[in-house]
PyMOL commands that place a pseudoatom at each C-alpha (Angstrom):
pseudoatom trace, name=CA, resn=UNK, resi=1, chain=A, elem=C, hetatm=0, pos=[4.549, 15.786, 3.513]
pseudoatom trace, name=CA, resn=UNK, resi=2, chain=A, elem=C, hetatm=0, pos=[1.383, 15.924, 1.435]
pseudoatom trace, name=CA, resn=UNK, resi=3, chain=A, elem=C, hetatm=0, pos=[-0.423, 19.183, 0.897]
pseudoatom trace, name=CA, resn=UNK, resi=4, chain=A, elem=C, hetatm=0, pos=[-0.354, 22.438, 2.820]
pseudoatom trace, name=CA, resn=UNK, resi=5, chain=A, elem=C, hetatm=0, pos=[-2.433, 24.363, 5.304]
pseudoatom trace, name=CA, resn=UNK, resi=6, chain=A, elem=C, hetatm=0, pos=[-5.308, 24.579, 2.818]
pseudoatom trace, name=CA, resn=UNK, resi=7, chain=A, elem=C, hetatm=0, pos=[-5.397, 20.824, 2.188]
pseudoatom trace, name=CA, resn=UNK, resi=8, chain=A, elem=C, hetatm=0, pos=[-8.167, 18.892, 3.997]
pseudoatom trace, name=CA, resn=UNK, resi=9, chain=A, elem=C, hetatm=0, pos=[-6.993, 16.424, 6.616]
pseudoatom trace, name=CA, resn=UNK, resi=10, chain=A, elem=C, hetatm=0, pos=[-6.815, 12.748, 5.715]
pseudoatom trace, name=CA, resn=UNK, resi=11, chain=A, elem=C, hetatm=0, pos=[-8.412, 10.451, 8.260]
pseudoatom trace, name=CA, resn=UNK, resi=12, chain=A, elem=C, hetatm=0, pos=[-6.515, 7.473, 9.689]
pseudoatom trace, name=CA, resn=UNK, resi=13, chain=A, elem=C, hetatm=0, pos=[-7.900, 4.608, 11.786]
pseudoatom trace, name=CA, resn=UNK, resi=14, chain=A, elem=C, hetatm=0, pos=[-5.387, 2.860, 14.050]
pseudoatom trace, name=CA, resn=UNK, resi=15, chain=A, elem=C, hetatm=0, pos=[-6.102, -0.832, 14.728]
pseudoatom trace, name=CA, resn=UNK, resi=16, chain=A, elem=C, hetatm=0, pos=[-3.777, -2.576, 17.200]
pseudoatom trace, name=CA, resn=UNK, resi=17, chain=A, elem=C, hetatm=0, pos=[-4.403, -4.621, 20.340]
pseudoatom trace, name=CA, resn=UNK, resi=18, chain=A, elem=C, hetatm=0, pos=[-1.512, -3.062, 22.277]
pseudoatom trace, name=CA, resn=UNK, resi=19, chain=A, elem=C, hetatm=0, pos=[-3.069, -0.034, 23.980]
pseudoatom trace, name=CA, resn=UNK, resi=20, chain=A, elem=C, hetatm=0, pos=[0.144, 1.849, 24.716]
pseudoatom trace, name=CA, resn=UNK, resi=21, chain=A, elem=C, hetatm=0, pos=[1.478, 1.483, 21.170]
pseudoatom trace, name=CA, resn=UNK, resi=22, chain=A, elem=C, hetatm=0, pos=[-1.899, 2.285, 19.628]
pseudoatom trace, name=CA, resn=UNK, resi=23, chain=A, elem=C, hetatm=0, pos=[-2.220, 5.469, 21.668]
pseudoatom trace, name=CA, resn=UNK, resi=24, chain=A, elem=C, hetatm=0, pos=[1.338, 6.498, 20.818]
pseudoatom trace, name=CA, resn=UNK, resi=25, chain=A, elem=C, hetatm=0, pos=[0.714, 5.941, 17.105]
pseudoatom trace, name=CA, resn=UNK, resi=26, chain=A, elem=C, hetatm=0, pos=[-2.516, 7.930, 17.246]
pseudoatom trace, name=CA, resn=UNK, resi=27, chain=A, elem=C, hetatm=0, pos=[-0.762, 10.823, 18.970]
pseudoatom trace, name=CA, resn=UNK, resi=28, chain=A, elem=C, hetatm=0, pos=[2.094, 10.713, 16.452]
pseudoatom trace, name=CA, resn=UNK, resi=29, chain=A, elem=C, hetatm=0, pos=[-0.235, 10.669, 13.440]
pseudoatom trace, name=CA, resn=UNK, resi=30, chain=A, elem=C, hetatm=0, pos=[-2.205, 13.599, 14.880]
pseudoatom trace, name=CA, resn=UNK, resi=31, chain=A, elem=C, hetatm=0, pos=[1.032, 15.595, 14.954]
pseudoatom trace, name=CA, resn=UNK, resi=32, chain=A, elem=C, hetatm=0, pos=[1.547, 15.179, 11.196]
pseudoatom trace, name=CA, resn=UNK, resi=33, chain=A, elem=C, hetatm=0, pos=[0.397, 17.947, 8.896]
pseudoatom trace, name=CA, resn=UNK, resi=34, chain=A, elem=C, hetatm=0, pos=[-2.878, 17.110, 7.111]
pseudoatom trace, name=CA, resn=UNK, resi=35, chain=A, elem=C, hetatm=0, pos=[-3.617, 13.941, 9.108]
pseudoatom trace, name=CA, resn=UNK, resi=36, chain=A, elem=C, hetatm=0, pos=[-6.177, 13.287, 11.833]
pseudoatom trace, name=CA, resn=UNK, resi=37, chain=A, elem=C, hetatm=0, pos=[-7.057, 10.087, 13.681]
pseudoatom trace, name=CA, resn=UNK, resi=38, chain=A, elem=C, hetatm=0, pos=[-10.614, 9.010, 12.876]
pseudoatom trace, name=CA, resn=UNK, resi=39, chain=A, elem=C, hetatm=0, pos=[-10.723, 6.433, 15.674]
pseudoatom trace, name=CA, resn=UNK, resi=40, chain=A, elem=C, hetatm=0, pos=[-8.813, 3.612, 17.350]
pseudoatom trace, name=CA, resn=UNK, resi=41, chain=A, elem=C, hetatm=0, pos=[-9.713, -0.086, 17.671]
pseudoatom trace, name=CA, resn=UNK, resi=42, chain=A, elem=C, hetatm=0, pos=[-8.135, -3.069, 19.424]
pseudoatom trace, name=CA, resn=UNK, resi=43, chain=A, elem=C, hetatm=0, pos=[-8.978, -5.649, 16.730]
pseudoatom trace, name=CA, resn=UNK, resi=44, chain=A, elem=C, hetatm=0, pos=[-10.851, -6.147, 13.482]
pseudoatom trace, name=CA, resn=UNK, resi=45, chain=A, elem=C, hetatm=0, pos=[-14.174, -6.808, 15.173]
pseudoatom trace, name=CA, resn=UNK, resi=46, chain=A, elem=C, hetatm=0, pos=[-14.055, -3.530, 17.093]
pseudoatom trace, name=CA, resn=UNK, resi=47, chain=A, elem=C, hetatm=0, pos=[-12.899, -1.740, 13.933]
pseudoatom trace, name=CA, resn=UNK, resi=48, chain=A, elem=C, hetatm=0, pos=[-15.981, -2.920, 12.014]
pseudoatom trace, name=CA, resn=UNK, resi=49, chain=A, elem=C, hetatm=0, pos=[-18.278, -1.953, 14.894]
pseudoatom trace, name=CA, resn=UNK, resi=50, chain=A, elem=C, hetatm=0, pos=[-16.805, 1.550, 15.074]
pseudoatom trace, name=CA, resn=UNK, resi=51, chain=A, elem=C, hetatm=0, pos=[-16.758, 1.933, 11.306]
pseudoatom trace, name=CA, resn=UNK, resi=52, chain=A, elem=C, hetatm=0, pos=[-20.563, 1.879, 11.170]
pseudoatom trace, name=CA, resn=UNK, resi=53, chain=A, elem=C, hetatm=0, pos=[-20.729, 4.801, 13.596]
pseudoatom trace, name=CA, resn=UNK, resi=54, chain=A, elem=C, hetatm=0, pos=[-17.839, 6.920, 12.338]
pseudoatom trace, name=CA, resn=UNK, resi=55, chain=A, elem=C, hetatm=0, pos=[-16.828, 8.767, 9.192]
pseudoatom trace, name=CA, resn=UNK, resi=56, chain=A, elem=C, hetatm=0, pos=[-14.942, 6.350, 6.930]
pseudoatom trace, name=CA, resn=UNK, resi=57, chain=A, elem=C, hetatm=0, pos=[-11.148, 6.695, 7.217]
pseudoatom trace, name=CA, resn=UNK, resi=58, chain=A, elem=C, hetatm=0, pos=[-8.914, 7.214, 4.188]
pseudoatom trace, name=CA, resn=UNK, resi=59, chain=A, elem=C, hetatm=0, pos=[-6.232, 4.887, 5.594]
pseudoatom trace, name=CA, resn=UNK, resi=60, chain=A, elem=C, hetatm=0, pos=[-6.246, 2.055, 8.114]
pseudoatom trace, name=CA, resn=UNK, resi=61, chain=A, elem=C, hetatm=0, pos=[-3.008, 1.389, 9.991]
pseudoatom trace, name=CA, resn=UNK, resi=62, chain=A, elem=C, hetatm=0, pos=[-3.593, -2.301, 10.651]
pseudoatom trace, name=CA, resn=UNK, resi=63, chain=A, elem=C, hetatm=0, pos=[-1.740, -4.657, 12.984]
pseudoatom trace, name=CA, resn=UNK, resi=64, chain=A, elem=C, hetatm=0, pos=[-1.535, -8.295, 11.862]
pseudoatom trace, name=CA, resn=UNK, resi=65, chain=A, elem=C, hetatm=0, pos=[-1.536, -10.277, 15.103]
pseudoatom trace, name=CA, resn=UNK, resi=66, chain=A, elem=C, hetatm=0, pos=[-4.666, -9.415, 17.100]
pseudoatom trace, name=CA, resn=UNK, resi=67, chain=A, elem=C, hetatm=0, pos=[-7.222, -11.439, 19.087]
pseudoatom trace, name=CA, resn=UNK, resi=68, chain=A, elem=C, hetatm=0, pos=[-10.787, -12.174, 17.904]
pseudoatom trace, name=CA, resn=UNK, resi=69, chain=A, elem=C, hetatm=0, pos=[-10.238, -10.840, 14.364]
pseudoatom trace, name=CA, resn=UNK, resi=70, chain=A, elem=C, hetatm=0, pos=[-6.666, -10.532, 13.115]
pseudoatom trace, name=CA, resn=UNK, resi=71, chain=A, elem=C, hetatm=0, pos=[-5.156, -8.345, 10.419]
pseudoatom trace, name=CA, resn=UNK, resi=72, chain=A, elem=C, hetatm=0, pos=[-5.572, -10.913, 7.646]
pseudoatom trace, name=CA, resn=UNK, resi=73, chain=A, elem=C, hetatm=0, pos=[-9.301, -11.317, 8.198]
pseudoatom trace, name=CA, resn=UNK, resi=74, chain=A, elem=C, hetatm=0, pos=[-9.749, -7.584, 8.691]
pseudoatom trace, name=CA, resn=UNK, resi=75, chain=A, elem=C, hetatm=0, pos=[-7.836, -6.712, 5.503]
pseudoatom trace, name=CA, resn=UNK, resi=76, chain=A, elem=C, hetatm=0, pos=[-9.952, -9.175, 3.542]
pseudoatom trace, name=CA, resn=UNK, resi=77, chain=A, elem=C, hetatm=0, pos=[-13.137, -7.627, 4.949]
pseudoatom trace, name=CA, resn=UNK, resi=78, chain=A, elem=C, hetatm=0, pos=[-12.017, -4.065, 4.182]
pseudoatom trace, name=CA, resn=UNK, resi=79, chain=A, elem=C, hetatm=0, pos=[-11.028, -4.960, 0.611]
pseudoatom trace, name=CA, resn=UNK, resi=80, chain=A, elem=C, hetatm=0, pos=[-14.412, -6.590, 0.034]
pseudoatom trace, name=CA, resn=UNK, resi=81, chain=A, elem=C, hetatm=0, pos=[-16.651, -3.988, 1.675]
pseudoatom trace, name=CA, resn=UNK, resi=82, chain=A, elem=C, hetatm=0, pos=[-14.667, -0.725, 1.403]
pseudoatom trace, name=CA, resn=UNK, resi=83, chain=A, elem=C, hetatm=0, pos=[-12.052, -1.177, -1.353]
pseudoatom trace, name=CA, resn=UNK, resi=84, chain=A, elem=C, hetatm=0, pos=[-11.342, 2.563, -1.470]
pseudoatom trace, name=CA, resn=UNK, resi=85, chain=A, elem=C, hetatm=0, pos=[-9.923, 2.496, 2.075]
pseudoatom trace, name=CA, resn=UNK, resi=86, chain=A, elem=C, hetatm=0, pos=[-6.151, 2.104, 1.884]
pseudoatom trace, name=CA, resn=UNK, resi=87, chain=A, elem=C, hetatm=0, pos=[-4.573, -0.463, 4.209]
pseudoatom trace, name=CA, resn=UNK, resi=88, chain=A, elem=C, hetatm=0, pos=[-1.094, 0.028, 5.661]
pseudoatom trace, name=CA, resn=UNK, resi=89, chain=A, elem=C, hetatm=0, pos=[-0.103, -3.171, 7.467]
pseudoatom trace, name=CA, resn=UNK, resi=90, chain=A, elem=C, hetatm=0, pos=[1.839, -3.020, 10.716]
pseudoatom trace, name=CA, resn=UNK, resi=91, chain=A, elem=C, hetatm=0, pos=[3.798, -5.792, 12.428]
pseudoatom trace, name=CA, resn=UNK, resi=92, chain=A, elem=C, hetatm=0, pos=[6.683, -6.682, 14.725]
pseudoatom trace, name=CA, resn=UNK, resi=93, chain=A, elem=C, hetatm=0, pos=[7.658, -9.486, 12.331]
pseudoatom trace, name=CA, resn=UNK, resi=94, chain=A, elem=C, hetatm=0, pos=[9.046, -8.932, 8.829]
pseudoatom trace, name=CA, resn=UNK, resi=95, chain=A, elem=C, hetatm=0, pos=[8.533, -12.493, 7.600]
pseudoatom trace, name=CA, resn=UNK, resi=96, chain=A, elem=C, hetatm=0, pos=[8.118, -12.409, 3.817]
pseudoatom trace, name=CA, resn=UNK, resi=97, chain=A, elem=C, hetatm=0, pos=[5.114, -14.769, 4.009]
pseudoatom trace, name=CA, resn=UNK, resi=98, chain=A, elem=C, hetatm=0, pos=[3.225, -12.306, 6.230]
pseudoatom trace, name=CA, resn=UNK, resi=99, chain=A, elem=C, hetatm=0, pos=[4.096, -9.390, 3.973]
pseudoatom trace, name=CA, resn=UNK, resi=100, chain=A, elem=C, hetatm=0, pos=[3.042, -11.100, 0.742]
pseudoatom trace, name=CA, resn=UNK, resi=101, chain=A, elem=C, hetatm=0, pos=[-0.169, -12.433, 2.308]
pseudoatom trace, name=CA, resn=UNK, resi=102, chain=A, elem=C, hetatm=0, pos=[-1.209, -8.957, 3.460]
pseudoatom trace, name=CA, resn=UNK, resi=103, chain=A, elem=C, hetatm=0, pos=[-0.471, -7.503, 0.034]
pseudoatom trace, name=CA, resn=UNK, resi=104, chain=A, elem=C, hetatm=0, pos=[-2.557, -10.236, -1.597]
pseudoatom trace, name=CA, resn=UNK, resi=105, chain=A, elem=C, hetatm=0, pos=[-5.398, -9.293, 0.754]
pseudoatom trace, name=CA, resn=UNK, resi=106, chain=A, elem=C, hetatm=0, pos=[-5.250, -5.679, -0.383]
pseudoatom trace, name=CA, resn=UNK, resi=107, chain=A, elem=C, hetatm=0, pos=[-2.660, -3.908, 1.784]
pseudoatom trace, name=CA, resn=UNK, resi=108, chain=A, elem=C, hetatm=0, pos=[-0.950, -0.996, 0.033]
pseudoatom trace, name=CA, resn=UNK, resi=109, chain=A, elem=C, hetatm=0, pos=[2.179, -1.249, 2.139]
pseudoatom trace, name=CA, resn=UNK, resi=110, chain=A, elem=C, hetatm=0, pos=[3.852, -2.836, 5.136]
pseudoatom trace, name=CA, resn=UNK, resi=111, chain=A, elem=C, hetatm=0, pos=[5.593, -1.185, 8.078]
pseudoatom trace, name=CA, resn=UNK, resi=112, chain=A, elem=C, hetatm=0, pos=[7.642, -2.548, 10.938]
pseudoatom trace, name=CA, resn=UNK, resi=113, chain=A, elem=C, hetatm=0, pos=[6.636, -1.261, 14.377]
pseudoatom trace, name=CA, resn=UNK, resi=114, chain=A, elem=C, hetatm=0, pos=[10.187, -0.073, 15.054]
pseudoatom trace, name=CA, resn=UNK, resi=115, chain=A, elem=C, hetatm=0, pos=[10.334, 2.430, 12.166]
pseudoatom trace, name=CA, resn=UNK, resi=116, chain=A, elem=C, hetatm=0, pos=[11.273, 6.045, 12.721]
pseudoatom trace, name=CA, resn=UNK, resi=117, chain=A, elem=C, hetatm=0, pos=[8.398, 8.583, 12.914]
pseudoatom trace, name=CA, resn=UNK, resi=118, chain=A, elem=C, hetatm=0, pos=[9.499, 10.102, 9.604]
pseudoatom trace, name=CA, resn=UNK, resi=119, chain=A, elem=C, hetatm=0, pos=[9.050, 6.777, 7.815]
pseudoatom trace, name=CA, resn=UNK, resi=120, chain=A, elem=C, hetatm=0, pos=[5.487, 6.414, 9.081]
pseudoatom trace, name=CA, resn=UNK, resi=121, chain=A, elem=C, hetatm=0, pos=[4.729, 9.877, 7.718]
pseudoatom trace, name=CA, resn=UNK, resi=122, chain=A, elem=C, hetatm=0, pos=[6.366, 8.987, 4.394]
pseudoatom trace, name=CA, resn=UNK, resi=123, chain=A, elem=C, hetatm=0, pos=[4.371, 5.751, 4.239]
pseudoatom trace, name=CA, resn=UNK, resi=124, chain=A, elem=C, hetatm=0, pos=[1.053, 7.535, 4.797]
pseudoatom trace, name=CA, resn=UNK, resi=125, chain=A, elem=C, hetatm=0, pos=[1.942, 10.085, 2.112]
pseudoatom trace, name=CA, resn=UNK, resi=126, chain=A, elem=C, hetatm=0, pos=[2.994, 7.340, -0.295]
pseudoatom trace, name=CA, resn=UNK, resi=127, chain=A, elem=C, hetatm=0, pos=[-0.139, 5.200, -0.066]
pseudoatom trace, name=CA, resn=UNK, resi=128, chain=A, elem=C, hetatm=0, pos=[-2.199, 8.305, -0.789]
pseudoatom trace, name=CA, resn=UNK, resi=129, chain=A, elem=C, hetatm=0, pos=[-0.119, 9.639, -3.677]
pseudoatom trace, name=CA, resn=UNK, resi=130, chain=A, elem=C, hetatm=0, pos=[1.298, 6.447, -5.242]
pseudoatom trace, name=CA, resn=UNK, resi=131, chain=A, elem=C, hetatm=0, pos=[-1.194, 3.861, -3.926]
pseudoatom trace, name=CA, resn=UNK, resi=132, chain=A, elem=C, hetatm=0, pos=[1.610, 1.820, -2.347]
pseudoatom trace, name=CA, resn=UNK, resi=133, chain=A, elem=C, hetatm=0, pos=[4.566, 2.050, 0.007]
pseudoatom trace, name=CA, resn=UNK, resi=134, chain=A, elem=C, hetatm=0, pos=[7.676, -0.124, -0.056]
pseudoatom trace, name=CA, resn=UNK, resi=135, chain=A, elem=C, hetatm=0, pos=[10.763, 0.439, 2.072]
pseudoatom trace, name=CA, resn=UNK, resi=136, chain=A, elem=C, hetatm=0, pos=[14.116, -0.959, 0.909]
pseudoatom trace, name=CA, resn=UNK, resi=137, chain=A, elem=C, hetatm=0, pos=[13.944, -3.765, 3.487]
pseudoatom trace, name=CA, resn=UNK, resi=138, chain=A, elem=C, hetatm=0, pos=[10.376, -4.786, 2.729]
pseudoatom trace, name=CA, resn=UNK, resi=139, chain=A, elem=C, hetatm=0, pos=[10.971, -4.611, -1.038]
pseudoatom trace, name=CA, resn=UNK, resi=140, chain=A, elem=C, hetatm=0, pos=[13.811, -7.099, -0.692]
pseudoatom trace, name=CA, resn=UNK, resi=141, chain=A, elem=C, hetatm=0, pos=[11.706, -9.485, 1.366]
pseudoatom trace, name=CA, resn=UNK, resi=142, chain=A, elem=C, hetatm=0, pos=[8.826, -9.329, -1.117]
pseudoatom trace, name=CA, resn=UNK, resi=143, chain=A, elem=C, hetatm=0, pos=[11.151, -10.090, -4.014]
pseudoatom trace, name=CA, resn=UNK, resi=144, chain=A, elem=C, hetatm=0, pos=[12.740, -12.951, -2.085]
pseudoatom trace, name=CA, resn=UNK, resi=145, chain=A, elem=C, hetatm=0, pos=[9.335, -14.393, -1.308]
pseudoatom trace, name=CA, resn=UNK, resi=146, chain=A, elem=C, hetatm=0, pos=[8.120, -14.063, -4.874]
pseudoatom trace, name=CA, resn=UNK, resi=147, chain=A, elem=C, hetatm=0, pos=[11.261, -15.684, -6.254]
pseudoatom trace, name=CA, resn=UNK, resi=148, chain=A, elem=C, hetatm=0, pos=[10.893, -18.676, -3.937]
pseudoatom trace, name=CA, resn=UNK, resi=149, chain=A, elem=C, hetatm=0, pos=[7.134, -18.972, -4.422]
pseudoatom trace, name=CA, resn=UNK, resi=150, chain=A, elem=C, hetatm=0, pos=[5.247, -21.127, -6.886]
pseudoatom trace, name=CA, resn=UNK, resi=151, chain=A, elem=C, hetatm=0, pos=[3.416, -18.346, -8.664]
pseudoatom trace, name=CA, resn=UNK, resi=152, chain=A, elem=C, hetatm=0, pos=[2.431, -18.366, -12.296]
pseudoatom trace, name=CA, resn=UNK, resi=153, chain=A, elem=C, hetatm=0, pos=[5.383, -17.161, -14.352]
pseudoatom trace, name=CA, resn=UNK, resi=154, chain=A, elem=C, hetatm=0, pos=[5.201, -13.556, -15.483]
pseudoatom trace, name=CA, resn=UNK, resi=155, chain=A, elem=C, hetatm=0, pos=[6.396, -12.319, -18.846]
pseudoatom trace, name=CA, resn=UNK, resi=156, chain=A, elem=C, hetatm=0, pos=[10.092, -11.473, -19.116]
pseudoatom trace, name=CA, resn=UNK, resi=157, chain=A, elem=C, hetatm=0, pos=[10.978, -7.777, -19.587]
pseudoatom trace, name=CA, resn=UNK, resi=158, chain=A, elem=C, hetatm=0, pos=[12.223, -8.580, -23.099]
pseudoatom trace, name=CA, resn=UNK, resi=159, chain=A, elem=C, hetatm=0, pos=[8.661, -9.503, -24.068]
pseudoatom trace, name=CA, resn=UNK, resi=160, chain=A, elem=C, hetatm=0, pos=[7.367, -6.033, -23.201]
pseudoatom trace, name=CA, resn=UNK, resi=161, chain=A, elem=C, hetatm=0, pos=[7.167, -3.100, -25.578]
pseudoatom trace, name=CA, resn=UNK, resi=162, chain=A, elem=C, hetatm=0, pos=[9.203, 0.036, -24.923]
pseudoatom trace, name=CA, resn=UNK, resi=163, chain=A, elem=C, hetatm=0, pos=[6.027, 1.934, -24.056]
pseudoatom trace, name=CA, resn=UNK, resi=164, chain=A, elem=C, hetatm=0, pos=[5.022, -0.773, -21.578]
pseudoatom trace, name=CA, resn=UNK, resi=165, chain=A, elem=C, hetatm=0, pos=[8.458, -0.550, -19.951]
pseudoatom trace, name=CA, resn=UNK, resi=166, chain=A, elem=C, hetatm=0, pos=[8.183, 3.221, -19.721]
pseudoatom trace, name=CA, resn=UNK, resi=167, chain=A, elem=C, hetatm=0, pos=[4.711, 2.819, -18.226]
pseudoatom trace, name=CA, resn=UNK, resi=168, chain=A, elem=C, hetatm=0, pos=[6.147, 0.516, -15.548]
pseudoatom trace, name=CA, resn=UNK, resi=169, chain=A, elem=C, hetatm=0, pos=[8.891, 3.003, -14.720]
pseudoatom trace, name=CA, resn=UNK, resi=170, chain=A, elem=C, hetatm=0, pos=[6.339, 5.809, -14.363]
pseudoatom trace, name=CA, resn=UNK, resi=171, chain=A, elem=C, hetatm=0, pos=[4.158, 3.606, -12.164]
pseudoatom trace, name=CA, resn=UNK, resi=172, chain=A, elem=C, hetatm=0, pos=[6.927, 3.804, -9.560]
pseudoatom trace, name=CA, resn=UNK, resi=173, chain=A, elem=C, hetatm=0, pos=[6.693, 7.590, -9.341]
pseudoatom trace, name=CA, resn=UNK, resi=174, chain=A, elem=C, hetatm=0, pos=[4.140, 9.795, -7.601]
pseudoatom trace, name=CA, resn=UNK, resi=175, chain=A, elem=C, hetatm=0, pos=[2.361, 10.472, -10.902]
pseudoatom trace, name=CA, resn=UNK, resi=176, chain=A, elem=C, hetatm=0, pos=[-1.340, 9.669, -11.094]
pseudoatom trace, name=CA, resn=UNK, resi=177, chain=A, elem=C, hetatm=0, pos=[-2.660, 7.504, -13.928]
pseudoatom trace, name=CA, resn=UNK, resi=178, chain=A, elem=C, hetatm=0, pos=[-3.910, 10.697, -15.610]
pseudoatom trace, name=CA, resn=UNK, resi=179, chain=A, elem=C, hetatm=0, pos=[-0.434, 12.250, -15.342]
pseudoatom trace, name=CA, resn=UNK, resi=180, chain=A, elem=C, hetatm=0, pos=[1.146, 9.099, -16.762]
pseudoatom trace, name=CA, resn=UNK, resi=181, chain=A, elem=C, hetatm=0, pos=[-1.240, 9.155, -19.730]
pseudoatom trace, name=CA, resn=UNK, resi=182, chain=A, elem=C, hetatm=0, pos=[-0.224, 12.744, -20.472]
pseudoatom trace, name=CA, resn=UNK, resi=183, chain=A, elem=C, hetatm=0, pos=[3.469, 11.872, -20.152]
pseudoatom trace, name=CA, resn=UNK, resi=184, chain=A, elem=C, hetatm=0, pos=[3.045, 9.009, -22.641]
pseudoatom trace, name=CA, resn=UNK, resi=185, chain=A, elem=C, hetatm=0, pos=[0.871, 11.109, -24.984]
pseudoatom trace, name=CA, resn=UNK, resi=186, chain=A, elem=C, hetatm=0, pos=[-2.010, 8.642, -24.819]
pseudoatom trace, name=CA, resn=UNK, resi=187, chain=A, elem=C, hetatm=0, pos=[-5.615, 8.894, -23.679]
pseudoatom trace, name=CA, resn=UNK, resi=188, chain=A, elem=C, hetatm=0, pos=[-6.695, 7.689, -20.216]
pseudoatom trace, name=CA, resn=UNK, resi=189, chain=A, elem=C, hetatm=0, pos=[-8.669, 4.908, -21.897]
pseudoatom trace, name=CA, resn=UNK, resi=190, chain=A, elem=C, hetatm=0, pos=[-5.593, 3.722, -23.817]
pseudoatom trace, name=CA, resn=UNK, resi=191, chain=A, elem=C, hetatm=0, pos=[-3.629, 3.809, -20.583]
pseudoatom trace, name=CA, resn=UNK, resi=192, chain=A, elem=C, hetatm=0, pos=[-6.290, 1.607, -18.977]
pseudoatom trace, name=CA, resn=UNK, resi=193, chain=A, elem=C, hetatm=0, pos=[-5.747, -0.848, -21.820]
pseudoatom trace, name=CA, resn=UNK, resi=194, chain=A, elem=C, hetatm=0, pos=[-1.966, -0.815, -21.200]
pseudoatom trace, name=CA, resn=UNK, resi=195, chain=A, elem=C, hetatm=0, pos=[-2.484, -1.385, -17.494]
pseudoatom trace, name=CA, resn=UNK, resi=196, chain=A, elem=C, hetatm=0, pos=[-4.976, -4.219, -17.925]
pseudoatom trace, name=CA, resn=UNK, resi=197, chain=A, elem=C, hetatm=0, pos=[-2.764, -5.909, -20.519]
pseudoatom trace, name=CA, resn=UNK, resi=198, chain=A, elem=C, hetatm=0, pos=[0.182, -5.718, -18.117]
pseudoatom trace, name=CA, resn=UNK, resi=199, chain=A, elem=C, hetatm=0, pos=[-1.937, -7.126, -15.294]
pseudoatom trace, name=CA, resn=UNK, resi=200, chain=A, elem=C, hetatm=0, pos=[-2.519, -10.161, -17.504]
pseudoatom trace, name=CA, resn=UNK, resi=201, chain=A, elem=C, hetatm=0, pos=[1.050, -10.446, -18.816]
pseudoatom trace, name=CA, resn=UNK, resi=202, chain=A, elem=C, hetatm=0, pos=[2.687, -10.033, -15.422]
pseudoatom trace, name=CA, resn=UNK, resi=203, chain=A, elem=C, hetatm=0, pos=[0.135, -11.926, -13.337]
pseudoatom trace, name=CA, resn=UNK, resi=204, chain=A, elem=C, hetatm=0, pos=[-0.497, -9.016, -10.959]
pseudoatom trace, name=CA, resn=UNK, resi=205, chain=A, elem=C, hetatm=0, pos=[-3.652, -7.186, -9.970]
pseudoatom trace, name=CA, resn=UNK, resi=206, chain=A, elem=C, hetatm=0, pos=[-2.645, -3.777, -8.656]
pseudoatom trace, name=CA, resn=UNK, resi=207, chain=A, elem=C, hetatm=0, pos=[-0.337, -0.805, -9.131]
pseudoatom trace, name=CA, resn=UNK, resi=208, chain=A, elem=C, hetatm=0, pos=[1.745, -2.148, -6.276]
pseudoatom trace, name=CA, resn=UNK, resi=209, chain=A, elem=C, hetatm=0, pos=[2.133, -5.455, -8.122]
pseudoatom trace, name=CA, resn=UNK, resi=210, chain=A, elem=C, hetatm=0, pos=[3.358, -3.607, -11.217]
pseudoatom trace, name=CA, resn=UNK, resi=211, chain=A, elem=C, hetatm=0, pos=[5.867, -1.660, -9.115]
pseudoatom trace, name=CA, resn=UNK, resi=212, chain=A, elem=C, hetatm=0, pos=[7.164, -4.856, -7.513]
pseudoatom trace, name=CA, resn=UNK, resi=213, chain=A, elem=C, hetatm=0, pos=[7.647, -6.415, -10.967]
pseudoatom trace, name=CA, resn=UNK, resi=214, chain=A, elem=C, hetatm=0, pos=[9.594, -3.340, -12.145]
pseudoatom trace, name=CA, resn=UNK, resi=215, chain=A, elem=C, hetatm=0, pos=[11.750, -3.483, -9.032]
pseudoatom trace, name=CA, resn=UNK, resi=216, chain=A, elem=C, hetatm=0, pos=[12.330, -7.228, -9.214]
pseudoatom trace, name=CA, resn=UNK, resi=217, chain=A, elem=C, hetatm=0, pos=[13.478, -6.935, -12.834]
pseudoatom trace, name=CA, resn=UNK, resi=218, chain=A, elem=C, hetatm=0, pos=[15.727, -3.926, -12.141]
pseudoatom trace, name=CA, resn=UNK, resi=219, chain=A, elem=C, hetatm=0, pos=[13.678, -1.676, -14.391]
pseudoatom trace, name=CA, resn=UNK, resi=220, chain=A, elem=C, hetatm=0, pos=[13.695, 1.035, -11.746]
pseudoatom trace, name=CA, resn=UNK, resi=221, chain=A, elem=C, hetatm=0, pos=[15.989, 2.107, -8.909]
pseudoatom trace, name=CA, resn=UNK, resi=222, chain=A, elem=C, hetatm=0, pos=[14.777, 0.956, -5.489]
pseudoatom trace, name=CA, resn=UNK, resi=223, chain=A, elem=C, hetatm=0, pos=[15.236, 4.495, -4.176]
pseudoatom trace, name=CA, resn=UNK, resi=224, chain=A, elem=C, hetatm=0, pos=[12.322, 5.606, -6.348]
pseudoatom trace, name=CA, resn=UNK, resi=225, chain=A, elem=C, hetatm=0, pos=[10.001, 3.539, -4.184]
for i in range(1, 225): cmd.bond("trace and resi %d" % i, "trace and resi %d" % (i + 1))
show_as sticks, trace
zoom trace
């Protein structure tokens, strides 16, 4: 769990059209240390309406299949208008196409609705501390989808410098970018240059994308994620 009794609570919005599940999730999240439920919504449209009247949440637990405004459209809207809000996608289906699409739209992680309560807590902690969450199952599906997709080819690991490889390994830990810069004995600005260069080389656009590349190329143990 993140923090302690002196740590401010992180606010979570729960968006799902199934009332019973949504209420159960809200109650469960409220039981976690350092988390409170900002509000609940039945779809993206209601989420946006409530957002204008409520304190902004730190995380949105977002269902994909909803009426009126689904998870895809909602994720796109959040990323455009409130990019600092972290999206944790939620679904009954673990189809790799759904997972990859949500990640492209800005989701920091993906959870199945049948996960254990402990995994939901871990996922919330992870998107706050590492800016992404990947379970073993979801990681495998993402890699499978990327390998079968027609994406622009990324650079091979052999084309990366040793410092770039070390940077990628550290990306998969709970270290912040500032911590990583200190570990590599470089300035934060130089680290930004490393990150941006890797974004270009690897054809990714986020820390999660870098972590997926490291995982796909066996540069890091999956258990670190």
